[in-house]
Backbone as a ProteinNet text record, in pm:
[ID]
protein_1_A
[PRIMARY]
MQYDESSIELIRETLFVTLRIAVPLLLSGMLIGLLISLIQSITSIQDQTLTFVPKIVGVILVAILLLPWIVGSILVFTAEMLQLF
[TERTIARY]
9659	9768.8	9730.7	9781.5	9756.3	9819.1	9934.4	10003.7	9921.1	9861.2	9779	9655.6	9591.7	9472.4	9504.3	9615.4	9651.2	9692.3	9755.2	9791.8	9667.3	9571	9446.4	9372.7	9370	9304.3	9374.9	9506.2	9583.2	9553.7	9551.8	9523.5	9379.9	9285.5	9145.5	9127.4	9187.1	9174.4	9241.9	9355.2	9424.2	9337.9	9278.7	9192	9067.7	9013	8894.1	8924.2	9036.2	9073.9	9101.5	9170	9198.4	9069.4	8977.5	8849.1	8769.4	8768.7	8694.5	8749.8	8880	8941.1	8918.6	8922.6	8914.6	8772.9	8672.3	8534.7	8486.5	8505.5	8457.2	8524.7	8652.9	8724.1	8675.2	8657.2	8609.6	8465.5	8382.2	8242.7	8232.1	8315.2	8309.8	8350.6	8454.4	8494.7	8387.5	8322.5	8217.7	8096.4	8054.8	7938.3	7965.2	8085.5	8120.5	8123.6	8180.6	8182.8	8043.1	7954.6	7815.9	7745.7	7767.3	7706.6	7758.5	7888.9	7946.8	7896.8	7885.9	7834	7689.6	7611.5	7473	7466.8	7549.4	7554.3	7600.6	7699.4	7747.6	7638.3	7562.1	7457.2	7342.6	7313.8	7207.6	7249.3	7375.4	7421.9	7485.9	7494.7	7555.5	7702.8	7772	7916.8	7982.3	8065.6	8125.3	8276.9	8325.3	8468	8502.4	8585.7	8619.6	8706.6	8783	8873.2	8802.5	8677.5	8604.1	8582.6	8578.2	8549.1	8671	8791.5	8910.3	8931.5	8924.9	8953.4	8852.5	8721.7	8628.6	8646.8	8677.1	8699.4	8820.8	8929.8	9052.6	9030.3	8968.1	8942.1	8849	8745.5	8651.5	8715.2	8794.8	8860.2	8961.2	9033.4	9129.3	9056.3	8945.1	8868.3	8813.3	8761.4	8710.9	8825.1	8940.4	9056.2	9100.2	9099.4	9137.7	9036.4	8907.8	8804.4	8808.8	8840.8	8841.9	8979.7	9077.9	9213.9	9224.6	9160.5	9169.5	9113.5	9002.5	8943.6	9033.5	9092.4	9180.6	9302.9	9365.3	9484.2	9447.9	9333.6	9289.7	9266.5	9205.5	9182.1	9313.2	9407.6	9537.1	9611.9	9604.6	9672.5	9611.9	9479.2	9414	9452.9	9451.5	9489.9	9635.3	9723.1	9864.8	9884.8	9816.6	9829.1	9779.3	9668.5	9617	9713.8	9773.4	9866.6	9995.8	10040.9	10163	10141.1	10018.7	9988.8	9993.9	9976.1	9979.9	10121.2	10220.2	10358	10431.5
8945.2	8864.6	8802.7	8685.9	8616.3	8689.9	8750.2	8821.8	8940.6	9012	9127.1	9084.9	8977	8929.9	8883.5	8813.9	8767.6	8884.2	8985	9103.5	9178.3	9192.4	9259.9	9181.5	9050.8	8966.8	8977.6	8981.5	8995.7	9129.4	9235.6	9368.7	9375.8	9320.8	9321.3	9245.5	9129.2	9048.7	9116.3	9181.1	9254.1	9367.7	9444	9554.2	9503.3	9392.4	9336.2	9290.3	9221.2	9175.2	9294.3	9395	9515.4	9584.8	9598.2	9661.9	9580.8	9449.5	9362.1	9368.8	9387.9	9398.7	9537.5	9640.8	9778.4	9822	9768.1	9815.5	9803.4	9691.5	9686.9	9789.9	9813.4	9911.6	10053	10083.4	10216.3	10239.7	10138.5	10151.8	10172.7	10101.9	10120.9	10262.9	10315.4	10453.4	10552.7	10526.3	10616.5	10613.9	10495	10484.6	10544.2	10523.1	10583	10734.8	10786.2	10930.6	10988.6	10917.4	10962.4	10964.5	10860.8	10854.1	10965.6	10988.8	11095.1	11231.7	11251.3	11378.4	11400.9	11295	11305	11343.5	11279.6	11313.1	11456.8	11500.1	11638	11738	11707.6	11802.3	11805.1	11691.7	11687.7	11764.3	11747.4	11810.1	11946.5	11992.2	12121.5	12131.2	12018.2	12018.9	12031.1	12131.4	12156.9	12136.3	12036.7	12008	11914	11958.9	11880.1	11758.9	11767.1	11656.8	11543	11560.8	11459	11331.5	11341.5	11224	11136.5	11188.4	11112.4	10988.3	11002.4	10889.7	10776.2	10801.7	10690	10622.5	10701.2	10641.3	10550.2	10598.3	10518.6	10390.7	10403.2	10285.8	10188.6	10240	10154.1	10080.3	10150.3	10086.5	9982.6	10012.2	9914.8	9790.9	9810.1	9695.4	9610.2	9674.7	9600.1	9525.9	9590	9525	9403.4	9414.6	9301.1	9187.9	9222.4	9119.5	9050.2	9125.4	9069.3	9019.5	9026	8988	8845.4	8744.2	8610.3	8606.5	8675.4	8678.5	8753.9	8865.1	8944.4	8862.7	8798.5	8717.9	8600.8	8537.7	8427.7	8472	8588.2	8640.6	8667.8	8725.2	8755	8626.2	8526.4	8399.2	8326.8	8326.8	8263.1	8335.2	8466.9	8544.7	8517.3	8514.4	8488.9	8349.9	8250.4	8114.2	8106	8173.4	8173.8	8242.2	8350.8	8423	8344.3	8273.4	8194.4	8073.8	8023.7	7912.5	7954.5	8083.6	8132.1	8132	8137.4	8148.1	8020.7
6134.3	6184	6317.9	6340	6465.7	6583.3	6560.6	6667.9	6716.1	6623.7	6660.6	6739.5	6698.4	6767.6	6909.1	6925.8	7059.9	7149.2	7091.7	7170.1	7215.9	7127.3	7162.3	7270.4	7258.2	7358.7	7494	7493.2	7617	7684.8	7607.9	7662.6	7713.7	7639.2	7680.6	7811.5	7821.4	7943	8062.4	8038.5	8145.6	8198.2	8108.6	8150.4	8223.3	8178.1	8241.6	8383.9	8403	8537.5	8628.5	8576.8	8655.6	8697.2	8605.9	8635.8	8737.1	8720.1	8810.4	8952.9	8966.7	9099.4	9158.4	9075.9	9126.2	9161.9	9096	9115.4	9260.6	9329.9	9469.1	9559.3	9538.9	9620.4	9590.9	9464.5	9426.9	9471.9	9458.4	9502.1	9652.6	9728.4	9873.8	9911.1	9848.8	9875.3	9835.6	9723.2	9676.9	9770.1	9812	9899.9	10037.6	10089.5	10218.6	10206.2	10098.6	10076.7	10065.3	9996.6	9983.8	10119.5	10198.4	10331	10421.7	10421.2	10503.7	10456	10325.9	10273.3	10315.2	10314.3	10359.2	10506.9	10587.7	10730.6	10750.6	10672.3	10683.3	10646.8	10544.8	10505.4	10606.4	10668.1	10768.8	10894.2	10934.8	11059.3	11036.8	10914.4	10878.4	10916.7	10920.3	10942.5	10805.4	10787	10655.7	10655.7	10726.3	10729.9	10613.9	10522.8	10404.1	10436.9	10545.6	10579.2	10650.5	10686.4	10760.5	10678.3	10548.4	10466.1	10441.2	10458.5	10422	10508.1	10638.1	10727.4	10709.4	10709.4	10687.5	10551	10448	10316	10317.3	10375	10378.8	10458.5	10575.4	10658.6	10586.1	10523.1	10451.2	10335.4	10257	10142.2	10190	10297.2	10350.5	10402.5	10472	10521.4	10407.3	10304.9	10189	10120.3	10109.4	10047.6	10128.6	10260.7	10345.2	10331.6	10330.8	10317.6	10181.6	10077.9	9942.4	9899	9987.6	9949.9	9893.7	9954.1	9893.1	9750.9	9728.1	9594	9496.4	9541.8	9455.8	9416.1	9514.4	9485.8	9394.9	9420.8	9335	9191.5	9173.9	9038.8	8966.7	9038.1	8976.6	8943.9	9032	9005.5	8885.9	8875.9	8760.6	8632.3	8635.5	8517.8	8479.4	8578.1	8550.7	8491.7	8546.9	8494.3	8350.3	8321	8183.8	8087.9	8131.7	8045.1	8023.9	8126.9	8111.8	8020.5	8013.4	7924	7777.6	7752.6	7614.8	7557.7	7646.5	7597.7	7607.1
[MASK]
+++++++++++++++++++++++++++++++++++++++++++++++++++++++++++++++++++++++++++++++++++++

């Protein structure tokens, strides 16, 4: 059925846009966590809460830097989806 194919395409495109937006934020948090863990192991500091603040600050900075691209991606996706209806 045509309805099933368009629904699958809509869901696929939604997941793709979501993944494309989330990956830079998740990667920045992961890389910052890895760097802080490396520093902790080198200096023998074993404080578990030390990684939270740099991760939060890093992800927020990446989100602010990528905000125009994120909004543009969402607007393009929304315009494409509205054209379908």
